[in-house]
ROVEX-861318 format. One record per residue (C-alpha): residue in three letters; y, x, z. Coordinates in steps of 0.2 Angstrom, whole numbers, plus 5000, padded with zeros to 4 digits. Example, Ala and Ser with C-alpha at 12.3 -4.5 7.8 and 13.67 -1.06 7.14 Angstrom:
! ROVEX-861318
+------+------+------+------+
| resn |    Y |    X |    Z |
+------+------+------+------+
|  ala | 4978 | 5062 | 5039 |
|  ser | 4995 | 5068 | 5036 |
+------+------+------+------+
//
This chain:
! ROVEX-861318
+------+------+------+------+
| resn |    Y |    X |    Z |
+------+------+------+------+
|  met | 4957 | 4731 | 4841 |
|  glu | 4972 | 4722 | 4834 |
|  lys | 4971 | 4703 | 4834 |
|  ile | 4971 | 4694 | 4817 |
|  asp | 4987 | 4683 | 4815 |
|  phe | 4981 | 4666 | 4818 |
|  arg | 4993 | 4658 | 4805 |
|  gln | 4986 | 4669 | 4791 |
|  leu | 4970 | 4659 | 4791 |
|  ala | 4978 | 4641 | 4790 |
|  glu | 4968 | 4630 | 4778 |
|  ala | 4956 | 4644 | 4775 |
|  asp | 4938 | 4641 | 4768 |
|  phe | 4923 | 4651 | 4774 |
|  gln | 4905 | 4650 | 4769 |
|  val | 4900 | 4650 | 4788 |
|  val | 4909 | 4647 | 4804 |
|  val | 4900 | 4654 | 4820 |
|  ile | 4906 | 4646 | 4836 |
|  gly | 4903 | 4657 | 4851 |
|  leu | 4902 | 4676 | 4850 |
|  gly | 4890 | 4680 | 4864 |
|  pro | 4874 | 4691 | 4859 |
|  val | 4867 | 4677 | 4848 |
|  gly | 4883 | 4672 | 4839 |
|  ile | 4889 | 4690 | 4836 |
|  thr | 4872 | 4695 | 4829 |
|  leu | 4872 | 4680 | 4817 |
|  cys | 4890 | 4686 | 4811 |
|  asn | 4883 | 4703 | 4808 |
|  leu | 4867 | 4697 | 4799 |
|  leu | 4877 | 4685 | 4788 |
|  gly | 4890 | 4699 | 4784 |
|  ser | 4876 | 4711 | 4779 |
|  phe | 4871 | 4698 | 4766 |
|  gly | 4889 | 4698 | 4759 |
|  ile | 4893 | 4680 | 4766 |
|  ser | 4910 | 4676 | 4771 |
|  val | 4910 | 4672 | 4790 |
|  leu | 4923 | 4667 | 4803 |
|  gly | 4917 | 4670 | 4821 |
|  ile | 4927 | 4663 | 4835 |
|  asp | 4926 | 4664 | 4854 |
|  ala | 4937 | 4657 | 4868 |
|  arg | 4937 | 4674 | 4877 |
|  asp | 4948 | 4688 | 4871 |
|  asp | 4935 | 4700 | 4876 |
|  val | 4916 | 4700 | 4880 |
|  phe | 4911 | 4694 | 4897 |
|  ala | 4913 | 4709 | 4908 |
|  leu | 4898 | 4707 | 4919 |
|  pro | 4879 | 4707 | 4914 |
|  arg | 4869 | 4691 | 4912 |
|  ala | 4854 | 4694 | 4900 |
|  ile | 4845 | 4710 | 4904 |
|  gly | 4829 | 4710 | 4894 |
|  met | 4825 | 4710 | 4875 |
|  asp | 4809 | 4714 | 4865 |
|  his | 4805 | 4725 | 4850 |
|  glu | 4809 | 4711 | 4838 |
|  val | 4827 | 4710 | 4844 |
|  met | 4828 | 4729 | 4844 |
|  arg | 4822 | 4728 | 4826 |
|  val | 4836 | 4716 | 4822 |
|  phe | 4848 | 4728 | 4829 |
|  gln | 4840 | 4742 | 4819 |
|  gly | 4843 | 4732 | 4803 |
|  leu | 4861 | 4730 | 4808 |
|  gly | 4863 | 4749 | 4810 |
|  val | 4868 | 4749 | 4828 |
|  ala | 4852 | 4757 | 4835 |
|  asp | 4859 | 4774 | 4839 |
|  asp | 4875 | 4766 | 4845 |
|  ile | 4866 | 4756 | 4859 |
|  ala | 4854 | 4769 | 4864 |
|  ser | 4864 | 4774 | 4879 |
|  val | 4864 | 4756 | 4886 |
|  val | 4845 | 4752 | 4883 |
|  gly | 4830 | 4758 | 4892 |
|  glu | 4811 | 4753 | 4892 |
|  tyr | 4806 | 4738 | 4902 |
|  arg | 4794 | 4743 | 4917 |
|  asp | 4778 | 4734 | 4920 |
|  ser | 4780 | 4719 | 4930 |
|  glu | 4769 | 4715 | 4946 |
|  tyr | 4767 | 4699 | 4955 |
|  arg | 4764 | 4702 | 4973 |
|  ala | 4760 | 4691 | 4988 |
|  ala | 4770 | 4691 | 5004 |
|  asp | 4758 | 4704 | 5011 |
|  gly | 4760 | 4715 | 4996 |
|  thr | 4744 | 4712 | 4988 |
|  leu | 4744 | 4712 | 4969 |
|  leu | 4742 | 4695 | 4961 |
|  arg | 4745 | 4699 | 4943 |
|  arg | 4752 | 4713 | 4932 |
|  phe | 4761 | 4711 | 4915 |
|  ile | 4760 | 4727 | 4904 |
|  ser | 4766 | 4731 | 4887 |
|  pro | 4755 | 4739 | 4873 |
|  ala | 4753 | 4758 | 4873 |
|  arg | 4761 | 4769 | 4859 |
|  pro | 4762 | 4770 | 4844 |
|  his | 4773 | 4755 | 4845 |
|  lys | 4767 | 4741 | 4833 |
|  leu | 4785 | 4736 | 4828 |
|  gly | 4793 | 4753 | 4829 |
|  trp | 4801 | 4751 | 4846 |
|  pro | 4794 | 4748 | 4864 |
|  ala | 4788 | 4731 | 4866 |
|  tyr | 4801 | 4726 | 4880 |
|  leu | 4817 | 4734 | 4884 |
|  thr | 4831 | 4732 | 4897 |
|  phe | 4850 | 4734 | 4892 |
|  val | 4867 | 4732 | 4899 |
|  gln | 4875 | 4717 | 4891 |
|  pro | 4894 | 4720 | 4890 |
|  pro | 4894 | 4737 | 4881 |
|  leu | 4880 | 4730 | 4869 |
|  glu | 4891 | 4715 | 4864 |
|  arg | 4906 | 4726 | 4861 |
|  ile | 4896 | 4737 | 4850 |
|  leu | 4891 | 4722 | 4840 |
|  arg | 4908 | 4715 | 4839 |
|  asp | 4915 | 4732 | 4833 |
|  lys | 4901 | 4732 | 4820 |
|  ala | 4906 | 4714 | 4814 |
|  arg | 4924 | 4718 | 4813 |
|  asn | 4920 | 4732 | 4801 |
|  leu | 4911 | 4721 | 4789 |
|  pro | 4922 | 4716 | 4774 |
|  thr | 4917 | 4698 | 4773 |
|  val | 4917 | 4695 | 4792 |
|  thr | 4933 | 4689 | 4802 |
|  ile | 4932 | 4689 | 4821 |
|  met | 4945 | 4679 | 4831 |
|  thr | 4945 | 4679 | 4850 |
|  gly | 4956 | 4668 | 4861 |
|  val | 4952 | 4654 | 4850 |
|  glu | 4942 | 4638 | 4853 |
|  met | 4936 | 4623 | 4842 |
|  val | 4945 | 4607 | 4845 |
|  ser | 4936 | 4595 | 4834 |
|  leu | 4923 | 4595 | 4820 |
|  asp | 4923 | 4582 | 4806 |
|  asp | 4909 | 4576 | 4795 |
|  pro | 4894 | 4588 | 4798 |
|  ala | 4889 | 4585 | 4780 |
|  ser | 4905 | 4594 | 4774 |
|  pro | 4912 | 4602 | 4790 |
|  arg | 4930 | 4603 | 4793 |
|  leu | 4935 | 4611 | 4810 |
|  leu | 4951 | 4611 | 4820 |
|  ile | 4953 | 4626 | 4830 |
|  arg | 4967 | 4631 | 4842 |
|  glu | 4974 | 4648 | 4848 |
|  ile | 4973 | 4647 | 4867 |
|  asp | 4988 | 4657 | 4871 |
|  thr | 5000 | 4648 | 4860 |
|  gly | 4992 | 4631 | 4857 |
|  asp | 4994 | 4633 | 4839 |
|  thr | 4981 | 4624 | 4828 |
|  met | 4974 | 4625 | 4811 |
|  ser | 4961 | 4618 | 4800 |
|  val | 4946 | 4628 | 4793 |
|  asn | 4934 | 4622 | 4780 |
|  ala | 4916 | 4628 | 4780 |
|  thr | 4900 | 4626 | 4770 |
|  phe | 4890 | 4628 | 4786 |
|  val | 4894 | 4629 | 4805 |
|  val | 4883 | 4637 | 4818 |
|  gly | 4886 | 4633 | 4836 |
|  cys | 4881 | 4648 | 4847 |
|  asp | 4892 | 4642 | 4861 |
|  gly | 4880 | 4642 | 4876 |
|  gly | 4872 | 4629 | 4887 |
|  asn | 4887 | 4618 | 4888 |
|  ser | 4889 | 4619 | 4869 |
|  phe | 4904 | 4609 | 4863 |
|  val | 4896 | 4609 | 4846 |
|  arg | 4880 | 4601 | 4853 |
|  arg | 4890 | 4588 | 4862 |
|  thr | 4901 | 4584 | 4847 |
|  leu | 4885 | 4581 | 4837 |
|  asp | 4879 | 4570 | 4851 |
|  ile | 4862 | 4579 | 4852 |
|  gly | 4853 | 4578 | 4869 |
|  phe | 4840 | 4589 | 4877 |
|  glu | 4822 | 4587 | 4880 |
|  asp | 4820 | 4591 | 4898 |
|  leu | 4804 | 4601 | 4902 |
|  val | 4807 | 4598 | 4921 |
|  phe | 4812 | 4614 | 4929 |
|  asp | 4827 | 4615 | 4940 |
|  gln | 4828 | 4629 | 4952 |
|  pro | 4844 | 4637 | 4960 |
|  trp | 4844 | 4656 | 4961 |
|  leu | 4856 | 4670 | 4967 |
|  val | 4857 | 4685 | 4955 |
|  ile | 4863 | 4701 | 4962 |
|  asp | 4867 | 4717 | 4951 |
|  val | 4870 | 4733 | 4960 |
|  val | 4875 | 4751 | 4955 |
|  leu | 4865 | 4763 | 4966 |
|  gly | 4874 | 4778 | 4974 |
|  asp | 4869 | 4796 | 4975 |
|  glu | 4859 | 4794 | 4991 |
|  glu | 4840 | 4793 | 4988 |
|  val | 4833 | 4776 | 4991 |
|  asn | 4815 | 4770 | 4991 |
|  leu | 4814 | 4756 | 4978 |
|  pro | 4799 | 4750 | 4968 |
|  glu | 4795 | 4759 | 4952 |
|  thr | 4790 | 4743 | 4943 |
|  asn | 4798 | 4726 | 4941 |
|  val | 4791 | 4715 | 4955 |
|  gln | 4790 | 4696 | 4957 |
|  phe | 4788 | 4694 | 4976 |
|  cys | 4778 | 4678 | 4977 |
|  asn | 4783 | 4675 | 4995 |
|  pro | 4784 | 4656 | 5000 |
|  ala | 4797 | 4661 | 5013 |
|  arg | 4809 | 4665 | 4999 |
|  pro | 4803 | 4670 | 4981 |
|  his | 4813 | 4684 | 4974 |
|  thr | 4813 | 4697 | 4960 |
|  phe | 4817 | 4715 | 4958 |
|  val | 4821 | 4723 | 4940 |
|  val | 4824 | 4741 | 4936 |
|  leu | 4838 | 4742 | 4923 |
|  pro | 4845 | 4757 | 4913 |
|  gly | 4852 | 4771 | 4923 |
|  asn | 4857 | 4767 | 4941 |
|  leu | 4858 | 4748 | 4939 |
|  arg | 4846 | 4737 | 4948 |
|  arg | 4844 | 4718 | 4949 |
|  trp | 4838 | 4707 | 4963 |
|  glu | 4836 | 4688 | 4961 |
|  phe | 4833 | 4676 | 4976 |
|  met | 4828 | 4658 | 4976 |
|  leu | 4839 | 4646 | 4986 |
|  leu | 4829 | 4637 | 4999 |
|  pro | 4831 | 4618 | 5002 |
|  gly | 4847 | 4615 | 5011 |
|  glu | 4855 | 4631 | 5005 |
|  thr | 4871 | 4630 | 4994 |
|  ala | 4878 | 4643 | 4982 |
|  glu | 4893 | 4644 | 4994 |
|  met | 4882 | 4648 | 5009 |
|  ile | 4872 | 4661 | 5001 |
|  asn | 4884 | 4670 | 4989 |
|  gln | 4893 | 4679 | 5003 |
|  pro | 4894 | 4698 | 5006 |
|  glu | 4886 | 4697 | 5023 |
|  arg | 4872 | 4686 | 5017 |
|  ile | 4869 | 4697 | 5001 |
|  trp | 4867 | 4712 | 5011 |
|  glu | 4856 | 4703 | 5023 |
|  leu | 4845 | 4699 | 5008 |
|  leu | 4845 | 4716 | 5002 |
|  ser | 4842 | 4724 | 5019 |
|  pro | 4823 | 4728 | 5016 |
|  trp | 4829 | 4740 | 5002 |
|  leu | 4847 | 4745 | 5004 |
|  lys | 4861 | 4745 | 5016 |
|  pro | 4880 | 4745 | 5013 |
|  gly | 4885 | 4762 | 5007 |
|  gln | 4869 | 4765 | 4997 |
|  ala | 4875 | 4754 | 4982 |
|  glu | 4889 | 4744 | 4976 |
|  ile | 4888 | 4726 | 4972 |
|  trp | 4893 | 4724 | 4954 |
|  arg | 4890 | 4706 | 4952 |
|  ser | 4883 | 4691 | 4962 |
|  ala | 4882 | 4674 | 4955 |
|  thr | 4871 | 4658 | 4957 |
|  tyr | 4863 | 4649 | 4943 |
|  arg | 4851 | 4634 | 4941 |
|  phe | 4836 | 4639 | 4930 |
|  his | 4832 | 4626 | 4918 |
|  ala | 4819 | 4622 | 4905 |
|  leu | 4827 | 4612 | 4890 |
|  val | 4825 | 4611 | 4872 |
|  ala | 4838 | 4602 | 4861 |
|  glu | 4831 | 4586 | 4853 |
|  ser | 4838 | 4592 | 4836 |
|  trp | 4844 | 4609 | 4830 |
|  arg | 4854 | 4602 | 4815 |
|  lys | 4865 | 4588 | 4809 |
|  gly | 4870 | 4590 | 4791 |
|  asn | 4877 | 4607 | 4788 |
|  val | 4879 | 4611 | 4807 |
|  phe | 4866 | 4620 | 4816 |
|  leu | 4863 | 4626 | 4834 |
|  ala | 4856 | 4642 | 4840 |
|  gly | 4853 | 4651 | 4857 |
|  asp | 4857 | 4642 | 4873 |
|  ala | 4866 | 4629 | 4863 |
|  cys | 4849 | 4622 | 4859 |
|  his | 4837 | 4629 | 4872 |
|  met | 4837 | 4635 | 4890 |
|  thr | 4823 | 4646 | 4897 |
|  pro | 4819 | 4651 | 4915 |
|  pro | 4821 | 4670 | 4916 |
|  phe | 4803 | 4674 | 4922 |
|  leu | 4799 | 4683 | 4905 |
|  ala | 4816 | 4688 | 4900 |
|  gln | 4815 | 4676 | 4885 |
|  gly | 4832 | 4668 | 4885 |
|  met | 4843 | 4680 | 4874 |
|  val | 4827 | 4686 | 4865 |
|  gln | 4824 | 4668 | 4858 |
|  gly | 4842 | 4666 | 4854 |
|  ile | 4842 | 4682 | 4843 |
|  lys | 4826 | 4676 | 4835 |
|  asp | 4836 | 4660 | 4830 |
|  ala | 4849 | 4670 | 4822 |
|  ser | 4837 | 4681 | 4813 |
|  asn | 4827 | 4666 | 4807 |
|  leu | 4843 | 4656 | 4802 |
|  gly | 4854 | 4670 | 4795 |
|  trp | 4844 | 4675 | 4779 |
|  lys | 4840 | 4657 | 4775 |
|  ile | 4858 | 4652 | 4776 |
|  ala | 4863 | 4667 | 4765 |
|  arg | 4849 | 4663 | 4752 |
|  val | 4854 | 4645 | 4750 |
|  leu | 4873 | 4650 | 4748 |
|  gln | 4867 | 4663 | 4735 |
|  gly | 4858 | 4649 | 4725 |
|  gly | 4841 | 4648 | 4734 |
|  pro | 4832 | 4631 | 4738 |
|  ala | 4841 | 4620 | 4751 |
|  lys | 4824 | 4616 | 4758 |
|  leu | 4824 | 4633 | 4766 |
|  leu | 4836 | 4626 | 4779 |
|  asp | 4824 | 4613 | 4785 |
|  thr | 4812 | 4626 | 4790 |
|  tyr | 4824 | 4633 | 4803 |
|  glu | 4820 | 4619 | 4816 |
|  gln | 4803 | 4617 | 4809 |
|  glu | 4798 | 4635 | 4813 |
|  arg | 4808 | 4638 | 4828 |
|  arg | 4808 | 4623 | 4839 |
|  pro | 4789 | 4621 | 4842 |
|  leu | 4788 | 4640 | 4845 |
|  val | 4803 | 4640 | 4858 |
|  his | 4795 | 4624 | 4866 |
|  lys | 4779 | 4634 | 4869 |
|  val | 4788 | 4649 | 4875 |
|  ile | 4798 | 4639 | 4888 |
|  ser | 4782 | 4630 | 4893 |
|  ile | 4773 | 4646 | 4896 |
|  thr | 4788 | 4653 | 4906 |
|  lys | 4790 | 4637 | 4916 |
|  ser | 4772 | 4638 | 4921 |
|  leu | 4774 | 4656 | 4927 |
|  gly | 4790 | 4651 | 4936 |
|  glu | 4781 | 4637 | 4945 |
|  val | 4768 | 4650 | 4951 |
|  ile | 4782 | 4662 | 4958 |
|  cys | 4793 | 4648 | 4965 |
|  glu | 4780 | 4640 | 4977 |
|  ile | 4787 | 4638 | 4994 |
|  asp | 4773 | 4627 | 5002 |
|  gln | 4763 | 4639 | 5013 |
|  glu | 4746 | 4631 | 5010 |
|  arg | 4748 | 4630 | 4991 |
|  ala | 4754 | 4648 | 4991 |
|  glu | 4738 | 4653 | 5000 |
|  ala | 4727 | 4644 | 4987 |
|  arg | 4737 | 4652 | 4973 |
|  asn | 4735 | 4669 | 4980 |
|  ala | 4716 | 4667 | 4982 |
|  ala | 4714 | 4661 | 4964 |
|  met | 4725 | 4675 | 4957 |
|  lys | 4716 | 4688 | 4968 |
|  ala | 4699 | 4683 | 4962 |
|  leu | 4705 | 4686 | 4944 |
|  val | 4711 | 4703 | 4949 |
|  ala | 4694 | 4707 | 4956 |
|  glu | 4686 | 4701 | 4940 |
|  gly | 4697 | 4713 | 4930 |
|  lys | 4707 | 4699 | 4923 |
|  gly | 4723 | 4701 | 4932 |
|  thr | 4732 | 4712 | 4919 |
|  val | 4741 | 4703 | 4905 |
|  val | 4749 | 4710 | 4889 |
|  arg | 4766 | 4701 | 4888 |
|  gln | 4765 | 4699 | 4869 |
|  ser | 4748 | 4690 | 4870 |
|  leu | 4757 | 4675 | 4878 |
|  phe | 4767 | 4670 | 4863 |
|  pro | 4761 | 4661 | 4847 |
|  pro | 4766 | 4665 | 4829 |
|  ile | 4776 | 4653 | 4818 |
|  ala | 4764 | 4639 | 4813 |
|  asp | 4774 | 4629 | 4800 |
|  gly | 4788 | 4631 | 4788 |
|  ala | 4791 | 4645 | 4775 |
|  ile | 4774 | 4653 | 4776 |
|  gly | 4759 | 4653 | 4766 |
|  phe | 4745 | 4640 | 4767 |
|  ala | 4727 | 4639 | 4762 |
|  ser | 4720 | 4625 | 4752 |
|  asn | 4714 | 4616 | 4768 |
|  gly | 4732 | 4615 | 4774 |
|  gln | 4731 | 4628 | 4787 |
|  pro | 4742 | 4644 | 4787 |
|  val | 4734 | 4659 | 4778 |
|  pro | 4728 | 4674 | 4789 |
|  gly | 4743 | 4683 | 4796 |
|  ala | 4756 | 4670 | 4792 |
|  gly | 4769 | 4668 | 4805 |
|  glu | 4766 | 4684 | 4813 |
|  val | 4778 | 4699 | 4814 |
|  cys | 4775 | 4713 | 4801 |
|  pro | 4771 | 4729 | 4809 |
|  gln | 4784 | 4744 | 4807 |
|  pro | 4776 | 4761 | 4805 |
|  arg | 4785 | 4777 | 4804 |
|  val | 4785 | 4785 | 4787 |
|  val | 4791 | 4802 | 4780 |
|  val | 4805 | 4800 | 4766 |
|  gly | 4814 | 4815 | 4759 |
|  gly | 4806 | 4826 | 4773 |
|  lys | 4813 | 4815 | 4787 |
|  ser | 4804 | 4803 | 4799 |
|  ile | 4811 | 4786 | 4798 |
|  leu | 4806 | 4768 | 4803 |
|  phe | 4799 | 4758 | 4788 |
|  asp | 4812 | 4745 | 4789 |
|  asp | 4825 | 4757 | 4784 |
|  val | 4818 | 4758 | 4766 |
|  leu | 4812 | 4739 | 4764 |
|  gly | 4829 | 4732 | 4761 |
|  asn | 4832 | 4713 | 4766 |
|  asp | 4823 | 4703 | 4754 |
|  phe | 4805 | 4697 | 4751 |
|  val | 4793 | 4712 | 4749 |
|  val | 4775 | 4715 | 4747 |
|  ile | 4767 | 4730 | 4757 |
|  ala | 4750 | 4736 | 4751 |
|  lys | 4737 | 4748 | 4755 |
|  gly | 4720 | 4750 | 4745 |
|  leu | 4723 | 4735 | 4734 |
|  asn | 4721 | 4736 | 4715 |
|  ile | 4736 | 4727 | 4708 |
|  thr | 4735 | 4724 | 4689 |
|  asp | 4749 | 4724 | 4677 |
|  pro | 4750 | 4705 | 4676 |
|  val | 4752 | 4704 | 4695 |
|  arg | 4765 | 4718 | 4694 |
|  asn | 4774 | 4708 | 4681 |
|  gln | 4773 | 4693 | 4692 |
|  leu | 4782 | 4703 | 4706 |
|  thr | 4795 | 4708 | 4694 |
|  gln | 4798 | 4690 | 4688 |
|  leu | 4801 | 4685 | 4707 |
|  ala | 4812 | 4701 | 4710 |
|  ile | 4800 | 4706 | 4724 |
|  ala | 4798 | 4724 | 4728 |
|  leu | 4781 | 4732 | 4730 |
|  phe | 4779 | 4746 | 4743 |
|  glu | 4762 | 4755 | 4742 |
|  phe | 4753 | 4766 | 4754 |
|  gly | 4740 | 4779 | 4749 |
|  val | 4744 | 4780 | 4731 |
|  ala | 4753 | 4793 | 4720 |
|  asp | 4772 | 4793 | 4724 |
|  gly | 4768 | 4780 | 4738 |
|  phe | 4772 | 4780 | 4756 |
|  glu | 4762 | 4789 | 4770 |
|  glu | 4764 | 4785 | 4788 |
|  glu | 4765 | 4797 | 4802 |
|  glu | 4752 | 4789 | 4812 |
|  asp | 4738 | 4777 | 4808 |
|  met | 4745 | 4762 | 4816 |
|  phe | 4748 | 4751 | 4801 |
|  glu | 4733 | 4757 | 4792 |
|  ser | 4722 | 4753 | 4807 |
|  trp | 4731 | 4736 | 4809 |
|  leu | 4726 | 4731 | 4791 |
|  ser | 4709 | 4738 | 4792 |
|  glu | 4704 | 4729 | 4808 |
|  arg | 4709 | 4713 | 4801 |
|  gly | 4702 | 4715 | 4783 |
|  phe | 4719 | 4715 | 4775 |
|  arg | 4725 | 4725 | 4760 |
|  ala | 4742 | 4718 | 4758 |
|  ile | 4755 | 4707 | 4766 |
|  val | 4769 | 4697 | 4759 |
|  val | 4784 | 4699 | 4771 |
|  arg | 4800 | 4688 | 4772 |
|  pro | 4818 | 4695 | 4775 |
|  asp | 4816 | 4693 | 4794 |
|  arg | 4800 | 4703 | 4794 |
|  val | 4789 | 4688 | 4797 |
|  ile | 4773 | 4689 | 4787 |
|  phe | 4772 | 4675 | 4774 |
|  gly | 4754 | 4679 | 4772 |
|  ala | 4741 | 4693 | 4772 |
|  ile | 4728 | 4695 | 4758 |
|  ser | 4712 | 4705 | 4755 |
|  asp | 4711 | 4704 | 4736 |
|  glu | 4722 | 4701 | 4721 |
|  ser | 4718 | 4683 | 4718 |
|  glu | 4724 | 4679 | 4736 |
|  leu | 4740 | 4688 | 4732 |
|  thr | 4743 | 4678 | 4716 |
|  met | 4741 | 4662 | 4726 |
|  leu | 4753 | 4667 | 4739 |
|  leu | 4766 | 4673 | 4725 |
|  glu | 4764 | 4656 | 4717 |
|  gln | 4769 | 4648 | 4734 |
|  leu | 4782 | 4660 | 4737 |
|  ala | 4791 | 4656 | 4721 |
|  gly | 4796 | 4639 | 4728 |
|  trp | 4805 | 4648 | 4742 |
|  ala | 4811 | 4663 | 4733 |
|  ala | 4818 | 4655 | 4717 |
|  tyr | 4837 | 4655 | 4714 |
|  ala | 4846 | 4641 | 4705 |
|  asn | 4850 | 4646 | 4687 |
|  asp | 4841 | 4663 | 4690 |
|  asp | 4842 | 4676 | 4677 |
|  his | 4836 | 4694 | 4678 |
|  gly | 4854 | 4701 | 4675 |
|  arg | 4859 | 4698 | 4693 |
|  thr | 4861 | 4714 | 4703 |
|  thr | 4855 | 4707 | 4719 |
|  ala | 4846 | 4693 | 4727 |
|  leu | 4850 | 4695 | 4745 |
|  gly | 4859 | 4710 | 4752 |
|  his | 4868 | 4724 | 4744 |
|  arg | 4855 | 4733 | 4733 |
|  ser | 4845 | 4729 | 4717 |
|  arg | 4828 | 4722 | 4721 |
|  his | 4821 | 4728 | 4704 |
|  ser | 4818 | 4746 | 4710 |
|  asp | 4801 | 4749 | 4718 |
|  arg | 4808 | 4764 | 4728 |
|  pro | 4825 | 4760 | 4736 |
|  his | 4835 | 4774 | 4743 |
|  pro | 4832 | 4776 | 4762 |
|  ala | 4845 | 4773 | 4774 |
|  ser | 4850 | 4786 | 4787 |
|  pro | 4835 | 4788 | 4799 |
|  arg | 4837 | 4781 | 4816 |
|  ser | 4825 | 4785 | 4830 |
|  pro | 4819 | 4774 | 4845 |
|  pro | 4822 | 4779 | 4863 |
|  thr | 4809 | 4790 | 4871 |
+------+------+------+------+
//
């Protein structure tokens, strides 16, 4: 890809500048570009980092990629995440983490593995083809003036040339050592987890080897370690460093093969990458200063024991992207306050949960490990040793969601909207492909009167109905069952597929729409506009479907 002439952008103005083009930053560029926002994305590297780091994502992340139109492109580098088992040193099962069975609630397998370098290249290529997105690599930020009205000095690394760029908003997605965060003088809240580990990625050869079929956390106090099945012939091992060991001591070819010797010998696999990391549990004290935001590792670092690091970063991008776009297009500025309000408490809980699991895995005291094993074996014997991963994480509890008169979130608020498969034009597609990217109401079995339909029109909110003439029909009963089990007849859904609220009768819908008006309104709104967010009219109840994309089998 031909690089952009650095000098052509001197004194340029952008609506958003994204610093750092790892998975989080490049996803945010794509999201903003899909809303028609002018974006400059910069990264110090000329190309993506050539070795894998993150390896796990969930169905919400895959749904974001589906919305960006890259699901088919990344299919070859994505695979389903195997169940995970915690096993004692003698092999005894201590705990099993599983994913929900089909049909998939969000349209995709609940957890997936992936290969990071090709995934990032696909996302970069997608962003470069968006007309409002400019991607510049080999460029670094030198300074950032006045967060309330950001002006950046950026430098081309090869030439040393500098230029100034103005932005309405800046988002730092520049990793754990974030220059943006340090420039803003924002510190971390330390949740007190600091463990050094060696990570080894291998490419298996043609010779058949006897490896676990599942992912395994080996809770062995002699040396806690992890095995993960990756797409194709890729496999990962992670080994905790013991007291007195250093990265230099353990990250040596002879030592690596010694650690792998219970499973592999040289000649059976190729070492693709080995690196040492310190696993931390940190949350930035603030995620915003003025019009400058932080996302991904720049504002939180998560131990890897539930594969939540990149997952939570992509969810940052999904949460922040539509809010920035809406504000830039005339929406209420208070939306931007809800980014940290929604995400920080949730991420704090996710990191705390992951940290607690890490403390179980990382126990190296023999006596405490035996007590841990006894307690966990007892739970297995009682039938309580199997956990659904998704049950661990709470919904959004505050922010741009619906609230009841008692101040508590209304039912369903903050959860993620299910995504059924539907038939449109004789083709089976995932429901998001017809929803567009604005607020919507999805209903089944709710009698909606003309006044409420007029209210929806006034708010430019599309209505999608199941089980009515000319309505939608799902292939399976997943969505209908989900509604029925919870007594819901409709849900109000945000652009990021988070449920604003669920209702059982029309009066509740009217109440939610009155609340939603405060978040959905545009300055100087008139109904002559062609679009609210995104590229198509929101005045049509039946948008044209996108090309169908199917999840992996």
